[in-house]
Chimera marker file (.cmm) of the C-alpha trace (Angstrom):
<marker_set name="trace">
<marker id="1" x="-43.646" y="-101.535" z="2.588" r="1" g="1" b="0" radius="0.5"/>
<marker id="2" x="-40.320" y="-101.266" z="0.785" r="1" g="1" b="0" radius="0.5"/>
<marker id="3" x="-37.016" y="-101.085" z="2.685" r="1" g="1" b="0" radius="0.5"/>
<marker id="4" x="-36.576" y="-97.505" z="1.496" r="1" g="1" b="0" radius="0.5"/>
<marker id="5" x="-39.981" y="-96.405" z="2.856" r="1" g="1" b="0" radius="0.5"/>
<marker id="6" x="-39.363" y="-98.214" z="6.152" r="1" g="1" b="0" radius="0.5"/>
<marker id="7" x="-36.010" y="-96.440" z="6.600" r="1" g="1" b="0" radius="0.5"/>
<marker id="8" x="-37.592" y="-93.096" z="5.711" r="1" g="1" b="0" radius="0.5"/>
<marker id="9" x="-40.472" y="-93.624" z="8.147" r="1" g="1" b="0" radius="0.5"/>
<marker id="10" x="-38.047" y="-94.639" z="10.906" r="1" g="1" b="0" radius="0.5"/>
<marker id="11" x="-35.805" y="-91.591" z="10.354" r="1" g="1" b="0" radius="0.5"/>
<marker id="12" x="-38.853" y="-89.289" z="10.357" r="1" g="1" b="0" radius="0.5"/>
<marker id="13" x="-39.877" y="-90.601" z="13.782" r="1" g="1" b="0" radius="0.5"/>
<marker id="14" x="-36.452" y="-90.048" z="15.362" r="1" g="1" b="0" radius="0.5"/>
<marker id="15" x="-35.697" y="-86.669" z="13.823" r="1" g="1" b="0" radius="0.5"/>
<marker id="16" x="-34.223" y="-84.460" z="16.550" r="1" g="1" b="0" radius="0.5"/>
<marker id="17" x="-36.062" y="-81.323" z="17.599" r="1" g="1" b="0" radius="0.5"/>
<marker id="18" x="-35.028" y="-78.015" z="16.093" r="1" g="1" b="0" radius="0.5"/>
<marker id="19" x="-33.137" y="-75.677" z="18.436" r="1" g="1" b="0" radius="0.5"/>
<marker id="20" x="-33.727" y="-71.976" z="17.840" r="1" g="1" b="0" radius="0.5"/>
<marker id="21" x="-33.990" y="-68.676" z="19.666" r="1" g="1" b="0" radius="0.5"/>
<marker id="22" x="-37.091" y="-68.416" z="21.816" r="1" g="1" b="0" radius="0.5"/>
<marker id="23" x="-39.858" y="-66.074" z="20.700" r="1" g="1" b="0" radius="0.5"/>
<marker id="24" x="-42.575" y="-64.355" z="22.739" r="1" g="1" b="0" radius="0.5"/>
<marker id="25" x="-45.134" y="-66.889" z="21.514" r="1" g="1" b="0" radius="0.5"/>
<marker id="26" x="-42.997" y="-69.706" z="23.052" r="1" g="1" b="0" radius="0.5"/>
<marker id="27" x="-43.443" y="-68.409" z="26.623" r="1" g="1" b="0" radius="0.5"/>
<marker id="28" x="-46.652" y="-70.379" z="27.241" r="1" g="1" b="0" radius="0.5"/>
<marker id="29" x="-44.986" y="-73.670" z="26.249" r="1" g="1" b="0" radius="0.5"/>
<marker id="30" x="-41.835" y="-72.827" z="28.214" r="1" g="1" b="0" radius="0.5"/>
<marker id="31" x="-43.897" y="-71.984" z="31.292" r="1" g="1" b="0" radius="0.5"/>
<marker id="32" x="-45.862" y="-75.239" z="31.019" r="1" g="1" b="0" radius="0.5"/>
<marker id="33" x="-42.623" y="-77.274" z="30.981" r="1" g="1" b="0" radius="0.5"/>
<marker id="34" x="-41.163" y="-75.215" z="33.824" r="1" g="1" b="0" radius="0.5"/>
<marker id="35" x="-44.267" y="-75.626" z="35.992" r="1" g="1" b="0" radius="0.5"/>
<marker id="36" x="-44.376" y="-79.408" z="35.466" r="1" g="1" b="0" radius="0.5"/>
<marker id="37" x="-40.637" y="-79.876" z="35.962" r="1" g="1" b="0" radius="0.5"/>
<marker id="38" x="-39.462" y="-77.607" z="38.746" r="1" g="1" b="0" radius="0.5"/>
<marker id="39" x="-40.690" y="-77.510" z="42.348" r="1" g="1" b="0" radius="0.5"/>
<marker id="40" x="-40.083" y="-73.751" z="42.485" r="1" g="1" b="0" radius="0.5"/>
<marker id="41" x="-40.842" y="-72.641" z="38.920" r="1" g="1" b="0" radius="0.5"/>
<marker id="42" x="-39.850" y="-69.358" z="37.383" r="1" g="1" b="0" radius="0.5"/>
<marker id="43" x="-42.687" y="-66.885" z="36.774" r="1" g="1" b="0" radius="0.5"/>
<marker id="44" x="-43.973" y="-65.755" z="33.379" r="1" g="1" b="0" radius="0.5"/>
<marker id="45" x="-42.504" y="-62.301" z="34.133" r="1" g="1" b="0" radius="0.5"/>
<marker id="46" x="-39.053" y="-63.783" z="34.702" r="1" g="1" b="0" radius="0.5"/>
<marker id="47" x="-39.174" y="-65.660" z="31.392" r="1" g="1" b="0" radius="0.5"/>
<marker id="48" x="-40.268" y="-62.508" z="29.581" r="1" g="1" b="0" radius="0.5"/>
<marker id="49" x="-37.373" y="-60.620" z="31.200" r="1" g="1" b="0" radius="0.5"/>
<marker id="50" x="-34.881" y="-63.313" z="30.134" r="1" g="1" b="0" radius="0.5"/>
<marker id="51" x="-36.278" y="-63.323" z="26.612" r="1" g="1" b="0" radius="0.5"/>
<marker id="52" x="-35.664" y="-59.567" z="26.415" r="1" g="1" b="0" radius="0.5"/>
<marker id="53" x="-32.206" y="-59.677" z="28.007" r="1" g="1" b="0" radius="0.5"/>
<marker id="54" x="-29.617" y="-58.044" z="25.746" r="1" g="1" b="0" radius="0.5"/>
<marker id="55" x="-26.607" y="-59.934" z="27.045" r="1" g="1" b="0" radius="0.5"/>
<marker id="56" x="-27.716" y="-63.519" z="26.894" r="1" g="1" b="0" radius="0.5"/>
<marker id="57" x="-29.953" y="-65.915" z="25.059" r="1" g="1" b="0" radius="0.5"/>
<marker id="58" x="-32.944" y="-68.123" z="25.534" r="1" g="1" b="0" radius="0.5"/>
<marker id="59" x="-33.244" y="-71.051" z="23.159" r="1" g="1" b="0" radius="0.5"/>
<marker id="60" x="-36.008" y="-73.601" z="22.727" r="1" g="1" b="0" radius="0.5"/>
<marker id="61" x="-36.093" y="-77.110" z="21.342" r="1" g="1" b="0" radius="0.5"/>
<marker id="62" x="-39.165" y="-77.522" z="19.161" r="1" g="1" b="0" radius="0.5"/>
<marker id="63" x="-40.634" y="-80.837" z="18.021" r="1" g="1" b="0" radius="0.5"/>
<marker id="64" x="-43.176" y="-80.030" z="15.335" r="1" g="1" b="0" radius="0.5"/>
<marker id="65" x="-45.089" y="-77.095" z="16.806" r="1" g="1" b="0" radius="0.5"/>
<marker id="66" x="-44.433" y="-78.009" z="20.444" r="1" g="1" b="0" radius="0.5"/>
<marker id="67" x="-41.752" y="-76.554" z="22.692" r="1" g="1" b="0" radius="0.5"/>
<marker id="68" x="-40.117" y="-79.582" z="24.354" r="1" g="1" b="0" radius="0.5"/>
<marker id="69" x="-37.213" y="-77.888" z="26.142" r="1" g="1" b="0" radius="0.5"/>
<marker id="70" x="-35.474" y="-74.601" z="26.774" r="1" g="1" b="0" radius="0.5"/>
<marker id="71" x="-32.264" y="-73.031" z="28.040" r="1" g="1" b="0" radius="0.5"/>
<marker id="72" x="-31.671" y="-69.544" z="29.465" r="1" g="1" b="0" radius="0.5"/>
<marker id="73" x="-28.173" y="-68.081" z="29.631" r="1" g="1" b="0" radius="0.5"/>
<marker id="74" x="-27.083" y="-64.608" z="30.771" r="1" g="1" b="0" radius="0.5"/>
<marker id="75" x="-23.863" y="-62.641" z="30.746" r="1" g="1" b="0" radius="0.5"/>
<marker id="76" x="-22.736" y="-61.991" z="34.310" r="1" g="1" b="0" radius="0.5"/>
<marker id="77" x="-19.410" y="-60.425" z="35.178" r="1" g="1" b="0" radius="0.5"/>
<marker id="78" x="-16.850" y="-61.989" z="32.852" r="1" g="1" b="0" radius="0.5"/>
<marker id="79" x="-18.711" y="-65.167" z="31.902" r="1" g="1" b="0" radius="0.5"/>
<marker id="80" x="-21.941" y="-66.714" z="30.691" r="1" g="1" b="0" radius="0.5"/>
<marker id="81" x="-24.194" y="-68.130" z="33.407" r="1" g="1" b="0" radius="0.5"/>
<marker id="82" x="-26.489" y="-70.955" z="32.353" r="1" g="1" b="0" radius="0.5"/>
<marker id="83" x="-29.538" y="-70.181" z="34.470" r="1" g="1" b="0" radius="0.5"/>
<marker id="84" x="-32.066" y="-72.824" z="33.536" r="1" g="1" b="0" radius="0.5"/>
<marker id="85" x="-32.092" y="-75.924" z="31.326" r="1" g="1" b="0" radius="0.5"/>
<marker id="86" x="-35.316" y="-77.900" z="31.322" r="1" g="1" b="0" radius="0.5"/>
<marker id="87" x="-36.656" y="-80.597" z="29.024" r="1" g="1" b="0" radius="0.5"/>
<marker id="88" x="-40.254" y="-81.791" z="29.138" r="1" g="1" b="0" radius="0.5"/>
<marker id="89" x="-40.496" y="-85.090" z="31.040" r="1" g="1" b="0" radius="0.5"/>
<marker id="90" x="-42.002" y="-86.899" z="28.033" r="1" g="1" b="0" radius="0.5"/>
<marker id="91" x="-39.001" y="-85.935" z="25.877" r="1" g="1" b="0" radius="0.5"/>
<marker id="92" x="-36.100" y="-86.652" z="28.218" r="1" g="1" b="0" radius="0.5"/>
<marker id="93" x="-33.315" y="-89.136" z="27.458" r="1" g="1" b="0" radius="0.5"/>
<marker id="94" x="-33.355" y="-88.125" z="23.775" r="1" g="1" b="0" radius="0.5"/>
<marker id="95" x="-30.355" y="-85.789" z="23.811" r="1" g="1" b="0" radius="0.5"/>
<marker id="96" x="-32.392" y="-82.590" z="23.871" r="1" g="1" b="0" radius="0.5"/>
<marker id="97" x="-30.579" y="-81.163" z="26.899" r="1" g="1" b="0" radius="0.5"/>
<marker id="98" x="-27.292" y="-81.656" z="25.088" r="1" g="1" b="0" radius="0.5"/>
<marker id="99" x="-28.649" y="-79.996" z="21.957" r="1" g="1" b="0" radius="0.5"/>
<marker id="100" x="-29.707" y="-76.987" z="24.019" r="1" g="1" b="0" radius="0.5"/>
<marker id="101" x="-26.360" y="-76.657" z="25.829" r="1" g="1" b="0" radius="0.5"/>
<marker id="102" x="-24.452" y="-77.089" z="22.549" r="1" g="1" b="0" radius="0.5"/>
<marker id="103" x="-26.748" y="-74.544" z="20.910" r="1" g="1" b="0" radius="0.5"/>
<marker id="104" x="-26.214" y="-71.853" z="23.516" r="1" g="1" b="0" radius="0.5"/>
<marker id="105" x="-22.435" y="-72.397" z="23.506" r="1" g="1" b="0" radius="0.5"/>
<marker id="106" x="-22.366" y="-72.223" z="19.717" r="1" g="1" b="0" radius="0.5"/>
<marker id="107" x="-24.443" y="-69.047" z="19.698" r="1" g="1" b="0" radius="0.5"/>
<marker id="108" x="-22.724" y="-67.173" z="22.527" r="1" g="1" b="0" radius="0.5"/>
<marker id="109" x="-19.142" y="-68.411" z="22.727" r="1" g="1" b="0" radius="0.5"/>
<marker id="110" x="-16.721" y="-65.501" z="22.488" r="1" g="1" b="0" radius="0.5"/>
<marker id="111" x="-19.525" y="-62.937" z="22.308" r="1" g="1" b="0" radius="0.5"/>
<marker id="112" x="-17.981" y="-61.436" z="24.473" r="1" g="1" b="0" radius="0.5"/>
<marker id="113" x="-17.256" y="-64.238" z="26.963" r="1" g="1" b="0" radius="0.5"/>
<marker id="114" x="-15.800" y="-67.698" z="26.485" r="1" g="1" b="0" radius="0.5"/>
<marker id="115" x="-16.325" y="-69.047" z="30.013" r="1" g="1" b="0" radius="0.5"/>
<marker id="116" x="-19.530" y="-70.627" z="31.332" r="1" g="1" b="0" radius="0.5"/>
<marker id="117" x="-20.814" y="-71.440" z="34.779" r="1" g="1" b="0" radius="0.5"/>
<marker id="118" x="-23.913" y="-73.101" z="36.201" r="1" g="1" b="0" radius="0.5"/>
<marker id="119" x="-25.346" y="-74.684" z="39.306" r="1" g="1" b="0" radius="0.5"/>
<marker id="120" x="-26.922" y="-78.128" z="39.252" r="1" g="1" b="0" radius="0.5"/>
<marker id="121" x="-28.539" y="-80.236" z="41.959" r="1" g="1" b="0" radius="0.5"/>
<marker id="122" x="-25.957" y="-82.625" z="43.404" r="1" g="1" b="0" radius="0.5"/>
<marker id="123" x="-28.514" y="-85.424" z="42.918" r="1" g="1" b="0" radius="0.5"/>
<marker id="124" x="-28.968" y="-84.734" z="39.182" r="1" g="1" b="0" radius="0.5"/>
<marker id="125" x="-26.494" y="-87.305" z="37.880" r="1" g="1" b="0" radius="0.5"/>
<marker id="126" x="-27.845" y="-87.190" z="34.312" r="1" g="1" b="0" radius="0.5"/>
<marker id="127" x="-27.325" y="-83.429" z="34.010" r="1" g="1" b="0" radius="0.5"/>
<marker id="128" x="-23.914" y="-83.573" z="35.692" r="1" g="1" b="0" radius="0.5"/>
<marker id="129" x="-22.750" y="-86.201" z="33.162" r="1" g="1" b="0" radius="0.5"/>
<marker id="130" x="-24.126" y="-84.079" z="30.301" r="1" g="1" b="0" radius="0.5"/>
<marker id="131" x="-22.209" y="-81.003" z="31.491" r="1" g="1" b="0" radius="0.5"/>
<marker id="132" x="-18.987" y="-82.922" z="32.113" r="1" g="1" b="0" radius="0.5"/>
<marker id="133" x="-19.198" y="-84.351" z="28.592" r="1" g="1" b="0" radius="0.5"/>
<marker id="134" x="-19.220" y="-80.761" z="27.328" r="1" g="1" b="0" radius="0.5"/>
<marker id="135" x="-16.128" y="-79.681" z="29.240" r="1" g="1" b="0" radius="0.5"/>
<marker id="136" x="-17.665" y="-78.441" z="32.493" r="1" g="1" b="0" radius="0.5"/>
<marker id="137" x="-15.747" y="-79.306" z="35.643" r="1" g="1" b="0" radius="0.5"/>
<marker id="138" x="-16.808" y="-79.367" z="39.291" r="1" g="1" b="0" radius="0.5"/>
<marker id="139" x="-15.561" y="-76.280" z="41.115" r="1" g="1" b="0" radius="0.5"/>
<marker id="140" x="-17.428" y="-76.203" z="44.401" r="1" g="1" b="0" radius="0.5"/>
<marker id="141" x="-20.709" y="-76.629" z="46.211" r="1" g="1" b="0" radius="0.5"/>
<marker id="142" x="-23.338" y="-74.088" z="47.258" r="1" g="1" b="0" radius="0.5"/>
<marker id="143" x="-24.821" y="-75.531" z="50.458" r="1" g="1" b="0" radius="0.5"/>
<marker id="144" x="-28.628" y="-75.589" z="50.706" r="1" g="1" b="0" radius="0.5"/>
<marker id="145" x="-28.944" y="-73.719" z="47.393" r="1" g="1" b="0" radius="0.5"/>
<marker id="146" x="-32.367" y="-75.069" z="46.399" r="1" g="1" b="0" radius="0.5"/>
<marker id="147" x="-35.200" y="-73.606" z="48.470" r="1" g="1" b="0" radius="0.5"/>
<marker id="148" x="-37.670" y="-76.469" z="47.962" r="1" g="1" b="0" radius="0.5"/>
<marker id="149" x="-35.609" y="-79.087" z="49.832" r="1" g="1" b="0" radius="0.5"/>
<marker id="150" x="-32.378" y="-77.333" z="50.857" r="1" g="1" b="0" radius="0.5"/>
<marker id="151" x="-30.380" y="-79.525" z="48.451" r="1" g="1" b="0" radius="0.5"/>
<marker id="152" x="-26.819" y="-78.485" z="47.679" r="1" g="1" b="0" radius="0.5"/>
<marker id="153" x="-25.856" y="-77.246" z="44.223" r="1" g="1" b="0" radius="0.5"/>
<marker id="154" x="-22.724" y="-78.361" z="42.434" r="1" g="1" b="0" radius="0.5"/>
<marker id="155" x="-20.979" y="-75.358" z="40.869" r="1" g="1" b="0" radius="0.5"/>
<marker id="156" x="-19.512" y="-76.162" z="37.468" r="1" g="1" b="0" radius="0.5"/>
<marker id="157" x="-17.336" y="-74.116" z="35.109" r="1" g="1" b="0" radius="0.5"/>
<marker id="158" x="-16.349" y="-74.510" z="31.477" r="1" g="1" b="0" radius="0.5"/>
<marker id="159" x="-13.192" y="-72.683" z="30.500" r="1" g="1" b="0" radius="0.5"/>
<marker id="160" x="-12.207" y="-71.881" z="26.911" r="1" g="1" b="0" radius="0.5"/>
<marker id="161" x="-11.521" y="-75.101" z="25.050" r="1" g="1" b="0" radius="0.5"/>
<marker id="162" x="-8.147" y="-75.753" z="23.428" r="1" g="1" b="0" radius="0.5"/>
<marker id="163" x="-9.786" y="-76.708" z="20.140" r="1" g="1" b="0" radius="0.5"/>
<marker id="164" x="-11.848" y="-73.507" z="20.129" r="1" g="1" b="0" radius="0.5"/>
<marker id="165" x="-15.157" y="-75.281" z="20.830" r="1" g="1" b="0" radius="0.5"/>
<link id1="1" id2="2" r="1" g="1" b="0" radius="0.2"/>
<link id1="2" id2="3" r="1" g="1" b="0" radius="0.2"/>
<link id1="3" id2="4" r="1" g="1" b="0" radius="0.2"/>
<link id1="4" id2="5" r="1" g="1" b="0" radius="0.2"/>
<link id1="5" id2="6" r="1" g="1" b="0" radius="0.2"/>
<link id1="6" id2="7" r="1" g="1" b="0" radius="0.2"/>
<link id1="7" id2="8" r="1" g="1" b="0" radius="0.2"/>
<link id1="8" id2="9" r="1" g="1" b="0" radius="0.2"/>
<link id1="9" id2="10" r="1" g="1" b="0" radius="0.2"/>
<link id1="10" id2="11" r="1" g="1" b="0" radius="0.2"/>
<link id1="11" id2="12" r="1" g="1" b="0" radius="0.2"/>
<link id1="12" id2="13" r="1" g="1" b="0" radius="0.2"/>
<link id1="13" id2="14" r="1" g="1" b="0" radius="0.2"/>
<link id1="14" id2="15" r="1" g="1" b="0" radius="0.2"/>
<link id1="15" id2="16" r="1" g="1" b="0" radius="0.2"/>
<link id1="16" id2="17" r="1" g="1" b="0" radius="0.2"/>
<link id1="17" id2="18" r="1" g="1" b="0" radius="0.2"/>
<link id1="18" id2="19" r="1" g="1" b="0" radius="0.2"/>
<link id1="19" id2="20" r="1" g="1" b="0" radius="0.2"/>
<link id1="20" id2="21" r="1" g="1" b="0" radius="0.2"/>
<link id1="21" id2="22" r="1" g="1" b="0" radius="0.2"/>
<link id1="22" id2="23" r="1" g="1" b="0" radius="0.2"/>
<link id1="23" id2="24" r="1" g="1" b="0" radius="0.2"/>
<link id1="24" id2="25" r="1" g="1" b="0" radius="0.2"/>
<link id1="25" id2="26" r="1" g="1" b="0" radius="0.2"/>
<link id1="26" id2="27" r="1" g="1" b="0" radius="0.2"/>
<link id1="27" id2="28" r="1" g="1" b="0" radius="0.2"/>
<link id1="28" id2="29" r="1" g="1" b="0" radius="0.2"/>
<link id1="29" id2="30" r="1" g="1" b="0" radius="0.2"/>
<link id1="30" id2="31" r="1" g="1" b="0" radius="0.2"/>
<link id1="31" id2="32" r="1" g="1" b="0" radius="0.2"/>
<link id1="32" id2="33" r="1" g="1" b="0" radius="0.2"/>
<link id1="33" id2="34" r="1" g="1" b="0" radius="0.2"/>
<link id1="34" id2="35" r="1" g="1" b="0" radius="0.2"/>
<link id1="35" id2="36" r="1" g="1" b="0" radius="0.2"/>
<link id1="36" id2="37" r="1" g="1" b="0" radius="0.2"/>
<link id1="37" id2="38" r="1" g="1" b="0" radius="0.2"/>
<link id1="38" id2="39" r="1" g="1" b="0" radius="0.2"/>
<link id1="39" id2="40" r="1" g="1" b="0" radius="0.2"/>
<link id1="40" id2="41" r="1" g="1" b="0" radius="0.2"/>
<link id1="41" id2="42" r="1" g="1" b="0" radius="0.2"/>
<link id1="42" id2="43" r="1" g="1" b="0" radius="0.2"/>
<link id1="43" id2="44" r="1" g="1" b="0" radius="0.2"/>
<link id1="44" id2="45" r="1" g="1" b="0" radius="0.2"/>
<link id1="45" id2="46" r="1" g="1" b="0" radius="0.2"/>
<link id1="46" id2="47" r="1" g="1" b="0" radius="0.2"/>
<link id1="47" id2="48" r="1" g="1" b="0" radius="0.2"/>
<link id1="48" id2="49" r="1" g="1" b="0" radius="0.2"/>
<link id1="49" id2="50" r="1" g="1" b="0" radius="0.2"/>
<link id1="50" id2="51" r="1" g="1" b="0" radius="0.2"/>
<link id1="51" id2="52" r="1" g="1" b="0" radius="0.2"/>
<link id1="52" id2="53" r="1" g="1" b="0" radius="0.2"/>
<link id1="53" id2="54" r="1" g="1" b="0" radius="0.2"/>
<link id1="54" id2="55" r="1" g="1" b="0" radius="0.2"/>
<link id1="55" id2="56" r="1" g="1" b="0" radius="0.2"/>
<link id1="56" id2="57" r="1" g="1" b="0" radius="0.2"/>
<link id1="57" id2="58" r="1" g="1" b="0" radius="0.2"/>
<link id1="58" id2="59" r="1" g="1" b="0" radius="0.2"/>
<link id1="59" id2="60" r="1" g="1" b="0" radius="0.2"/>
<link id1="60" id2="61" r="1" g="1" b="0" radius="0.2"/>
<link id1="61" id2="62" r="1" g="1" b="0" radius="0.2"/>
<link id1="62" id2="63" r="1" g="1" b="0" radius="0.2"/>
<link id1="63" id2="64" r="1" g="1" b="0" radius="0.2"/>
<link id1="64" id2="65" r="1" g="1" b="0" radius="0.2"/>
<link id1="65" id2="66" r="1" g="1" b="0" radius="0.2"/>
<link id1="66" id2="67" r="1" g="1" b="0" radius="0.2"/>
<link id1="67" id2="68" r="1" g="1" b="0" radius="0.2"/>
<link id1="68" id2="69" r="1" g="1" b="0" radius="0.2"/>
<link id1="69" id2="70" r="1" g="1" b="0" radius="0.2"/>
<link id1="70" id2="71" r="1" g="1" b="0" radius="0.2"/>
<link id1="71" id2="72" r="1" g="1" b="0" radius="0.2"/>
<link id1="72" id2="73" r="1" g="1" b="0" radius="0.2"/>
<link id1="73" id2="74" r="1" g="1" b="0" radius="0.2"/>
<link id1="74" id2="75" r="1" g="1" b="0" radius="0.2"/>
<link id1="75" id2="76" r="1" g="1" b="0" radius="0.2"/>
<link id1="76" id2="77" r="1" g="1" b="0" radius="0.2"/>
<link id1="77" id2="78" r="1" g="1" b="0" radius="0.2"/>
<link id1="78" id2="79" r="1" g="1" b="0" radius="0.2"/>
<link id1="79" id2="80" r="1" g="1" b="0" radius="0.2"/>
<link id1="80" id2="81" r="1" g="1" b="0" radius="0.2"/>
<link id1="81" id2="82" r="1" g="1" b="0" radius="0.2"/>
<link id1="82" id2="83" r="1" g="1" b="0" radius="0.2"/>
<link id1="83" id2="84" r="1" g="1" b="0" radius="0.2"/>
<link id1="84" id2="85" r="1" g="1" b="0" radius="0.2"/>
<link id1="85" id2="86" r="1" g="1" b="0" radius="0.2"/>
<link id1="86" id2="87" r="1" g="1" b="0" radius="0.2"/>
<link id1="87" id2="88" r="1" g="1" b="0" radius="0.2"/>
<link id1="88" id2="89" r="1" g="1" b="0" radius="0.2"/>
<link id1="89" id2="90" r="1" g="1" b="0" radius="0.2"/>
<link id1="90" id2="91" r="1" g="1" b="0" radius="0.2"/>
<link id1="91" id2="92" r="1" g="1" b="0" radius="0.2"/>
<link id1="92" id2="93" r="1" g="1" b="0" radius="0.2"/>
<link id1="93" id2="94" r="1" g="1" b="0" radius="0.2"/>
<link id1="94" id2="95" r="1" g="1" b="0" radius="0.2"/>
<link id1="95" id2="96" r="1" g="1" b="0" radius="0.2"/>
<link id1="96" id2="97" r="1" g="1" b="0" radius="0.2"/>
<link id1="97" id2="98" r="1" g="1" b="0" radius="0.2"/>
<link id1="98" id2="99" r="1" g="1" b="0" radius="0.2"/>
<link id1="99" id2="100" r="1" g="1" b="0" radius="0.2"/>
<link id1="100" id2="101" r="1" g="1" b="0" radius="0.2"/>
<link id1="101" id2="102" r="1" g="1" b="0" radius="0.2"/>
<link id1="102" id2="103" r="1" g="1" b="0" radius="0.2"/>
<link id1="103" id2="104" r="1" g="1" b="0" radius="0.2"/>
<link id1="104" id2="105" r="1" g="1" b="0" radius="0.2"/>
<link id1="105" id2="106" r="1" g="1" b="0" radius="0.2"/>
<link id1="106" id2="107" r="1" g="1" b="0" radius="0.2"/>
<link id1="107" id2="108" r="1" g="1" b="0" radius="0.2"/>
<link id1="108" id2="109" r="1" g="1" b="0" radius="0.2"/>
<link id1="109" id2="110" r="1" g="1" b="0" radius="0.2"/>
<link id1="110" id2="111" r="1" g="1" b="0" radius="0.2"/>
<link id1="111" id2="112" r="1" g="1" b="0" radius="0.2"/>
<link id1="112" id2="113" r="1" g="1" b="0" radius="0.2"/>
<link id1="113" id2="114" r="1" g="1" b="0" radius="0.2"/>
<link id1="114" id2="115" r="1" g="1" b="0" radius="0.2"/>
<link id1="115" id2="116" r="1" g="1" b="0" radius="0.2"/>
<link id1="116" id2="117" r="1" g="1" b="0" radius="0.2"/>
<link id1="117" id2="118" r="1" g="1" b="0" radius="0.2"/>
<link id1="118" id2="119" r="1" g="1" b="0" radius="0.2"/>
<link id1="119" id2="120" r="1" g="1" b="0" radius="0.2"/>
<link id1="120" id2="121" r="1" g="1" b="0" radius="0.2"/>
<link id1="121" id2="122" r="1" g="1" b="0" radius="0.2"/>
<link id1="122" id2="123" r="1" g="1" b="0" radius="0.2"/>
<link id1="123" id2="124" r="1" g="1" b="0" radius="0.2"/>
<link id1="124" id2="125" r="1" g="1" b="0" radius="0.2"/>
<link id1="125" id2="126" r="1" g="1" b="0" radius="0.2"/>
<link id1="126" id2="127" r="1" g="1" b="0" radius="0.2"/>
<link id1="127" id2="128" r="1" g="1" b="0" radius="0.2"/>
<link id1="128" id2="129" r="1" g="1" b="0" radius="0.2"/>
<link id1="129" id2="130" r="1" g="1" b="0" radius="0.2"/>
<link id1="130" id2="131" r="1" g="1" b="0" radius="0.2"/>
<link id1="131" id2="132" r="1" g="1" b="0" radius="0.2"/>
<link id1="132" id2="133" r="1" g="1" b="0" radius="0.2"/>
<link id1="133" id2="134" r="1" g="1" b="0" radius="0.2"/>
<link id1="134" id2="135" r="1" g="1" b="0" radius="0.2"/>
<link id1="135" id2="136" r="1" g="1" b="0" radius="0.2"/>
<link id1="136" id2="137" r="1" g="1" b="0" radius="0.2"/>
<link id1="137" id2="138" r="1" g="1" b="0" radius="0.2"/>
<link id1="138" id2="139" r="1" g="1" b="0" radius="0.2"/>
<link id1="139" id2="140" r="1" g="1" b="0" radius="0.2"/>
<link id1="140" id2="141" r="1" g="1" b="0" radius="0.2"/>
<link id1="141" id2="142" r="1" g="1" b="0" radius="0.2"/>
<link id1="142" id2="143" r="1" g="1" b="0" radius="0.2"/>
<link id1="143" id2="144" r="1" g="1" b="0" radius="0.2"/>
<link id1="144" id2="145" r="1" g="1" b="0" radius="0.2"/>
<link id1="145" id2="146" r="1" g="1" b="0" radius="0.2"/>
<link id1="146" id2="147" r="1" g="1" b="0" radius="0.2"/>
<link id1="147" id2="148" r="1" g="1" b="0" radius="0.2"/>
<link id1="148" id2="149" r="1" g="1" b="0" radius="0.2"/>
<link id1="149" id2="150" r="1" g="1" b="0" radius="0.2"/>
<link id1="150" id2="151" r="1" g="1" b="0" radius="0.2"/>
<link id1="151" id2="152" r="1" g="1" b="0" radius="0.2"/>
<link id1="152" id2="153" r="1" g="1" b="0" radius="0.2"/>
<link id1="153" id2="154" r="1" g="1" b="0" radius="0.2"/>
<link id1="154" id2="155" r="1" g="1" b="0" radius="0.2"/>
<link id1="155" id2="156" r="1" g="1" b="0" radius="0.2"/>
<link id1="156" id2="157" r="1" g="1" b="0" radius="0.2"/>
<link id1="157" id2="158" r="1" g="1" b="0" radius="0.2"/>
<link id1="158" id2="159" r="1" g="1" b="0" radius="0.2"/>
<link id1="159" id2="160" r="1" g="1" b="0" radius="0.2"/>
<link id1="160" id2="161" r="1" g="1" b="0" radius="0.2"/>
<link id1="161" id2="162" r="1" g="1" b="0" radius="0.2"/>
<link id1="162" id2="163" r="1" g="1" b="0" radius="0.2"/>
<link id1="163" id2="164" r="1" g="1" b="0" radius="0.2"/>
<link id1="164" id2="165" r="1" g="1" b="0" radius="0.2"/>
</marker_set>
């Protein structure tokens, strides 16, 4: 195989998933990831409600025809609240969570809010590093926030960025 074909084959294998708005036909894939990943998964009805939410967005990461991750974000008060970010276990550590967070910020920032908040398990070091790398800062703890094991949640906020990002 020529060097050119080898490089092309290698780049085809590592092509990042496409991030786009979720569609009704994505709910089954989203629900499958949610059920495998979260001890207290959201229901189909909740995902349908989030998909229909006017003030917010649900995005998916798609690899070929398969949904491999999703993010749900809703306008609440004077800010965007990132409600759920989940990547399929077989696709983690590939930057998909970052693509989803970047995608929702790019889509929603300034429309009408430019502040973001979220809660994350205090034990989820990978997610905490991802959020900090995107300008989120620790702002408090919600004791016993998670019902499955009473784990605390770290509250994080992202204020408007100086460079407009």
